[in-house]
C-alpha positions in Angstrom: -20.0 -39.3 40.8 -16.5 -38.8 41.9 -15.9 -38.7 45.5 -14.3 -35.4 46.9 -11.1 -35.6 48.7 -10.6 -33.6 51.9 -7.2 -32.4 52.8 -5.5 -30.3 55.6 -2.2 -28.3 54.7 -2.0 -26.4 58.0 -3.1 -26.6 61.8 -4.2 -23.9 63.9 -4.5 -20.1 63.0 -2.2 -17.0 63.7 -5.3 -14.7 64.7 -6.7 -16.3 67.9 -10.1 -15.0 67.7 -12.1 -15.6 70.9 -15.1 -17.2 69.3 -13.2 -19.7 67.2 -13.3 -23.3 68.2 -9.9 -24.0 66.6 -8.0 -23.9 69.9 -4.7 -23.6 68.3 -3.2 -20.1 68.2 0.1 -21.5 66.9 0.0 -21.7 63.3 1.7 -24.8 61.8 2.2 -25.8 58.2 1.6 -29.5 57.3 3.3 -31.5 54.5 1.9 -31.5 51.1 -0.3 -34.4 50.5 -1.1 -36.4 47.4 -3.9 -35.2 45.3 -6.1 -38.1 44.4 -9.2 -36.7 43.1 -10.2 -34.0 40.6 -12.4 -32.1 43.4 -10.6 -31.4 46.5 -11.7 -29.4 49.6 -9.4 -27.8 51.8 -10.1 -27.8 55.5 -7.5 -25.5 56.8 -8.6 -22.7 59.1 -6.2 -20.2 57.8 -5.2 -21.4 54.3 -4.2 -18.2 53.1 -1.9 -17.3 56.2 0.8 -19.6 54.7 4.0 -17.4 53.9 4.4 -19.1 50.6 0.7 -19.5 49.8 1.0 -18.3 46.2 3.7 -20.9 45.4 1.4 -23.6 47.1 -1.8 -22.4 45.2 0.2 -22.7 41.9 1.7 -26.0 42.9 -1.9 -27.4 43.6 -3.0 -25.8 40.4 -0.3 -28.1 38.4 -1.8 -31.3 39.7 -3.5 -33.6 37.3 -5.6 -36.9 38.3 -6.3 -39.2 35.4 -5.0 -36.7 33.2 -7.5 -33.9 34.0 -7.2 -30.8 35.9 -8.1 -30.4 39.6 -10.8 -28.1 41.2 -10.3 -26.6 44.7 -12.6 -25.3 47.4 -11.7 -23.7 50.5 -14.4 -24.9 53.0 -13.6 -22.1 55.8 -14.2 -18.5 55.4 -11.0 -16.7 54.2 -9.6 -13.9 56.6 -10.0 -10.6 54.5 -6.5 -9.6 56.0 -5.1 -12.3 54.3 -6.3 -11.5 50.7 -4.2 -9.6 48.3 -4.7 -8.9 44.4 -1.7 -11.3 43.8 -3.5 -14.2 45.8 -6.8 -13.6 44.4 -5.2 -14.1 40.8 -3.6 -17.2 42.0 -6.8 -18.6 43.3 -8.7 -17.9 40.3 -6.0 -19.0 37.9 -5.8 -22.3 39.7 -9.5 -23.2 39.8 -10.3 -22.3 43.1 -14.1 -22.1 43.3 -16.9 -21.1 45.8 -14.9 -18.4 47.7 -16.1 -17.7 51.2 -15.2 -14.5 52.9 -15.5 -14.2 56.7 -16.8 -11.1 58.3 -16.9 -12.1 61.8 -15.8 -8.9 63.6 -17.9 -5.6 64.3 -19.3 -3.4 61.6 -16.6 -0.7 61.6 -15.4 1.3 58.8 -12.1 -0.6 58.7 -13.6 -3.8 58.6 -16.2 -2.8 56.0 -13.4 -1.6 53.8 -11.5 -4.8 54.2 -14.6 -6.7 52.9 -15.0 -4.4 50.1 -11.4 -4.6 49.0 -11.5 -8.6 49.2 -14.5 -8.5 47.1 -12.8 -6.1 44.5 -9.7 -8.3 44.4 -11.8 -11.4 43.7 -13.9 -9.8 41.0 -10.8 -8.2 39.4 -9.1 -11.5 39.3 -12.0 -12.9 37.3 -14.5 -14.3 39.7 -18.3 -13.3 39.5 -20.6 -12.3 42.1 -22.2 -15.6 42.1 -18.9 -17.2 43.0 -18.6 -15.4 46.3 -20.3 -15.8 49.6 -19.7 -13.9 53.1 -20.0 -15.6 56.4 -21.6 -13.6 59.2 -21.1 -14.6 62.7 -24.4 -14.5 64.8 -25.2 -15.1 68.4 -22.0 -13.6 69.6 -21.1 -10.0 71.0 -21.7 -8.4 67.5 -25.3 -7.4 68.0 -28.1 -8.0 65.6 -28.3 -4.3 64.4 -24.7 -4.5 63.1 -25.3 -7.7 61.3 -28.2 -6.0 59.5 -25.8 -3.4 58.4 -23.4 -5.8 57.0 -26.4 -7.2 55.0 -27.1 -3.9 53.8 -23.7 -3.6 52.5 -23.8 -7.2 50.8 -27.3 -6.5 49.4 -25.9 -3.6 47.4 -23.0 -5.8 46.1 -25.3 -8.7 45.5 -23.1 -11.1 47.4 -24.9 -14.0 49.1 -24.3 -14.7 52.8 -24.3 -17.6 55.0 -25.0 -16.9 58.9 -22.8 -18.9 61.3 -24.2 -19.2 64.8 -21.7 -19.1 67.5 -21.8 -22.2 70.0 -19.6 -22.6 73.1 -19.5 -26.4 72.5 -19.1 -27.4 68.8 -19.5 -31.0 69.4 -23.2 -30.2 70.0 -24.8 -29.4 66.9 -27.7 -27.5 68.6 -27.5 -23.7 68.8 -28.2 -22.2 72.1 -28.9 -18.6 72.8 -25.7 -16.7 73.9 -25.4 -13.0 73.1 -28.7 -13.2 71.1 -32.1 -14.3 71.9 -33.4 -17.4 70.1 -35.9 -14.9 68.3 -33.1 -12.8 67.1 -31.2 -15.8 65.8 -34.4 -17.2 64.0 -35.2 -13.9 62.5 -31.9 -13.1 61.2 -31.1 -16.6 59.9 -34.7 -17.6 58.8 -36.0 -14.4 57.5 -33.3 -11.8 56.9 -30.5 -14.1 55.3 -32.9 -16.4 53.5 -34.7 -13.5 51.9 -31.4 -11.6 51.1 -30.2 -14.7 49.2 -33.6 -15.4 47.5 -33.5 -11.7 46.2 -29.9 -12.1 44.7 -30.7 -15.6 43.5 -33.7 -14.7 41.5 -32.7 -11.1 40.3 -34.8 -9.0 42.8 -37.8 -11.4 43.2 -38.5 -13.4 46.4 -40.8 -16.1 45.3 -41.5 -17.0 49.0 -43.0 -13.4 49.8 -46.4 -14.3 48.5 -46.5 -17.5 50.8 -45.2 -15.6 53.8 -48.0 -13.0 53.4 -51.0 -15.4 52.8 -50.0 -18.0 55.4 -48.8 -15.5 58.2 -45.3 -16.9 58.2 -43.5 -13.7 58.9 -41.2 -13.9 61.9 -43.0 -12.7 65.0 -41.9 -12.3 68.6 -38.8 -10.3 67.9 
């Protein structure tokens, strides 16, 4: 199997979100790198914030390695404020796969419509719902109740989710309770998000439900 190439085309982020570990509010573009693999992961924190992003996406789409096209994946969740129909079309036409949307902020009408618009742009560009995923920030000031409302919206849309636990020290992989309790973190991640994704993956059927009911595996203590 061919090894994937990891690249960075920018440093920092223009948004300066307080929960982000990036640490660089000043956004800086980096020189284009040589593409050496047919599968490339872009590790920018704010890839779509680049002013000439459509030109960059199209340039990447023209690259060939060993005479074959290159497939790209943006590892970080894209900021829904940066996405436009033009950018969504450019991503799809230039083989960007596994698109992740970030829904880190509160559950407000404004944020909800930004997410809905982003998903519409991507679907209209040609992506299928199975190609999309939404990151949801947990263990921060956005409470569990609001994250559950986010799940409700994404459940209606059949979009899978990935909970991202806030940590003060990102060099330490262990998650310590900050604004959520340990039970809340486990309940949302282990039960709600997993069940949400299972129901979508298996078309409304969760193969783990019977196991939970027969073994008493429902999350308790919340």
